[in-house]
C-alpha positions as CSV (number, residue, x, y, z in Angstrom):
1,M,-16.1,100.3,272.7
2,S,-13.9,100.7,269.6
3,F,-13.5,103.9,267.8
4,K,-12.9,104.1,264.0
5,P,-12.0,107.5,262.6
6,Q,-14.3,108.6,259.8
7,H,-11.5,109.4,257.4
8,L,-10.2,105.9,257.7
9,S,-13.5,104.3,257.0
10,N,-13.6,106.2,253.7
11,W,-10.1,105.0,252.7
12,P,-11.2,102.1,250.4
13,R,-13.5,104.4,248.4
14,M,-10.8,107.1,248.2
15,S,-8.2,104.5,247.1
16,A,-10.5,103.3,244.3
17,F,-11.1,106.8,243.1
18,L,-7.4,107.6,243.2
19,A,-6.5,104.5,241.3
20,F,-9.1,105.4,238.6
21,F,-7.8,108.9,238.3
22,I,-4.2,107.7,237.9
23,L,-5.3,105.2,235.2
24,V,-7.1,107.9,233.2
25,A,-4.2,110.3,233.5
26,T,-1.8,107.6,232.4
27,L,-3.9,106.8,229.3
28,I,-4.1,110.4,228.4
29,M,-0.3,110.9,228.7
30,A,0.3,107.7,226.7
31,D,-2.1,108.6,223.9
32,P,-2.3,112.3,223.1
33,A,-5.3,111.7,220.9
34,L,-7.3,111.0,224.1
35,A,-6.4,114.3,225.7
36,K,-8.5,116.4,223.4
37,P,-10.1,116.1,219.9
38,L,-7.6,116.8,217.1
39,K,-8.4,120.1,215.4
40,V,-7.9,120.1,211.7
41,V,-8.7,123.1,209.6
42,A,-9.8,122.6,206.0
43,F,-8.7,125.9,204.4
44,G,-9.5,126.1,200.7
45,D,-12.0,126.9,198.0
46,S,-15.3,125.3,196.7
47,L,-13.5,122.0,196.1
48,M,-13.0,121.7,199.8
49,A,-16.1,123.7,200.9
50,G,-18.7,121.2,199.8
51,Y,-20.2,123.2,197.0
52,Q,-23.8,122.2,196.4
53,L,-23.5,119.2,198.7
54,G,-25.3,118.3,201.8
55,P,-24.0,119.3,205.3
56,R,-22.4,115.9,205.8
57,E,-21.2,115.4,202.3
58,G,-18.4,117.9,201.9
59,F,-14.6,117.2,202.3
60,A,-14.4,118.4,205.9
61,P,-17.1,116.2,207.4
62,R,-16.0,113.2,205.3
63,M,-12.4,113.7,206.4
64,Q,-13.5,113.9,210.0
65,A,-15.5,110.7,209.6
66,A,-12.5,109.0,208.0
67,L,-10.2,110.0,210.9
68,E,-12.8,108.8,213.4
69,K,-13.1,105.5,211.6
70,E,-9.3,105.1,211.9
71,G,-9.7,105.6,215.7
72,Y,-8.8,109.3,216.0
73,E,-11.1,111.7,217.8
74,A,-11.0,114.7,215.4
75,E,-12.8,117.9,214.6
76,V,-12.3,119.0,211.0
77,V,-13.3,122.6,210.7
78,N,-14.6,123.7,207.3
79,A,-12.8,127.0,206.7
80,A,-13.1,126.8,202.9
81,V,-14.8,129.5,200.9
82,S,-16.3,128.9,197.5
83,G,-14.7,131.2,194.8
84,D,-11.7,131.9,197.0
85,T,-8.3,132.7,195.4
86,T,-4.8,132.6,196.9
87,S,-5.1,136.3,197.4
88,G,-8.4,135.9,199.4
89,G,-6.9,133.1,201.4
90,K,-3.8,135.1,202.3
91,A,-6.0,138.0,203.5
92,R,-8.2,135.8,205.8
93,L,-5.6,133.3,207.0
94,D,-5.0,134.6,210.5
95,W,-8.7,134.9,211.5
96,S,-9.7,131.7,209.8
97,V,-7.1,129.5,211.4
98,P,-7.4,129.3,215.2
99,D,-4.2,129.1,217.4
100,D,-5.2,125.7,218.7
101,A,-5.3,124.1,215.3
102,D,-3.2,120.8,215.1
103,L,-3.1,120.9,211.3
104,V,-4.2,123.0,208.3
105,L,-5.1,121.5,205.0
106,L,-4.2,124.3,202.5
107,E,-5.9,123.9,199.2
108,L,-6.0,127.0,197.0
109,G,-5.0,128.1,193.5
110,A,-7.7,126.5,191.3
111,N,-9.6,129.8,191.0
112,D,-6.4,131.7,190.2
113,M,-5.8,129.2,187.4
114,L,-9.4,129.3,186.0
115,R,-9.2,133.1,185.9
116,G,-5.9,133.0,184.1
117,Q,-4.0,134.9,186.8
118,P,-0.2,134.7,186.6
119,P,1.2,131.6,188.3
120,E,3.8,133.8,190.0
121,T,1.0,135.5,192.0
122,A,-0.4,132.2,193.2
123,R,3.1,131.0,194.1
124,A,3.8,134.2,196.1
125,N,0.6,134.0,198.0
126,L,0.9,130.3,198.8
127,D,4.5,130.9,199.9
128,A,3.4,133.7,202.2
129,M,0.7,131.6,203.7
130,L,3.0,128.7,204.4
131,S,5.5,131.0,205.9
132,R,2.9,132.6,208.2
133,L,1.6,129.2,209.3
134,S,5.1,128.1,210.1
135,E,5.7,131.3,212.1
136,R,2.5,130.5,214.1
137,G,3.7,127.0,214.7
138,V,0.8,125.4,212.8
139,A,1.5,122.3,210.8
140,T,0.3,122.2,207.2
141,V,-0.5,119.8,204.4
142,L,-0.3,121.4,201.0
143,F,-2.9,120.3,198.4
144,G,-1.8,120.5,194.8
145,M,-3.7,121.5,191.7
146,K,-3.1,121.2,188.0
147,A,-3.7,123.7,185.3
148,A,-6.2,123.1,182.5
149,P,-4.4,122.0,179.3
150,Q,-6.1,124.6,177.2
151,L,-4.2,127.4,179.0
152,G,-1.0,126.4,177.1
153,S,2.1,124.4,177.9
154,D,4.0,127.4,179.3
155,Y,1.2,128.2,181.7
156,V,0.7,124.6,182.7
157,K,4.4,124.1,183.4
158,A,4.6,127.2,185.5
159,F,1.4,126.5,187.5
160,D,1.9,122.8,188.1
161,S,5.4,123.4,189.4
162,I,4.1,125.6,192.2
163,Y,3.1,122.9,194.6
164,P,6.0,120.5,194.7
165,A,8.4,123.4,194.8
166,L,6.7,125.0,197.8
167,A,6.3,121.7,199.6
168,E,10.0,121.2,199.3
169,K,10.9,124.7,200.3
170,H,8.7,124.7,203.4
171,D,9.3,121.0,204.1
172,V,5.5,120.2,204.3
173,P,3.6,117.1,203.1
174,L,2.1,117.4,199.7
175,V,-1.1,115.8,198.2
176,P,0.1,116.2,194.6
177,F,-3.3,116.6,192.9
178,F,-6.4,117.2,195.0
179,L,-8.7,116.0,192.2
180,D,-6.7,113.0,191.2
181,G,-9.1,110.4,189.8
182,V,-12.0,112.9,190.0
183,A,-11.2,115.5,187.4
184,A,-12.8,114.8,184.1
185,N,-14.5,111.7,185.6
186,R,-18.3,112.4,185.1
187,A,-19.2,109.7,187.6
188,M,-17.3,111.7,190.3
189,L,-18.5,115.2,189.4
190,L,-21.6,117.3,189.7
191,D,-23.5,118.3,186.5
192,D,-21.2,121.4,186.1
193,G,-18.3,119.0,185.3
194,M,-16.0,120.8,187.8
195,H,-17.0,120.1,191.4
196,P,-17.0,116.7,193.1
197,N,-20.2,115.0,193.9
198,P,-20.4,112.9,197.1
199,K,-18.7,109.9,195.4
200,G,-15.9,112.2,194.2
201,V,-15.4,113.6,197.7
202,E,-15.0,110.1,199.1
203,S,-12.3,109.4,196.6
204,M,-10.5,112.7,197.5
205,V,-10.7,111.8,201.2
206,R,-9.3,108.4,200.6
207,N,-6.4,109.8,198.5
208,A,-5.6,112.5,201.2
209,L,-6.1,110.4,204.4
210,P,-2.7,108.7,204.6
211,T,-0.9,112.0,204.2
212,V,-3.1,113.7,206.8
213,I,-2.6,110.9,209.3
214,E,1.2,111.0,208.7
215,A,1.3,114.8,209.2
216,L,-0.6,114.5,212.5
217,R,1.9,111.8,213.6
218,D,4.9,114.0,212.6
219,R,3.2,116.8,214.6
220,G,3.0,114.6,217.6
221,A,-0.8,115.0,217.8
222,I,-1.2,111.2,217.4
223,E,1.0,108.3,218.0
224,G,2.1,105.8,215.3
């Protein structure tokens, strides 16, 4: 009578499981996007918060959908607050941005401008936020804003220069004007003439998407 040890009889099954485990591990190491969902934090004001829009119509959920459509598993966290200024953003930065964030989309300054606050204040606050995120090792994309012409040429020049100057100083990607193609376009705005409607949000996402993807590639969160 022959004898076949039990552990040897299970070897084909164990071999198949081991081969599957190695395959999954190899895929994860080859493509970091498979290891865990990318965490992107949308940190801004009402323009990013989805003011008066449905739960799936704001910038954060539409950016998440756009990344997923491109094949990236992503979670875009809406950490934007309507009415927020650069001072408010600076104060809440650390507890609004988790340590495991792969990327922060920093969009603030519009409310500073609308309230006529000195451009130097917005510049200093944004500078401090970019420095703090760098200290924490969190990658950032800076979203630019432009001043309303009625504030005067001196104010416009000082305010509009904030974003390219800080992007260069901190070596971060820049979306030059968050409302590009949307501002003053009634077809893209809510009835208040200031905030984007769903069509406007889609345009803003399309404009920002290449910069966001490139920033994630530079971060090493996704492969090119």
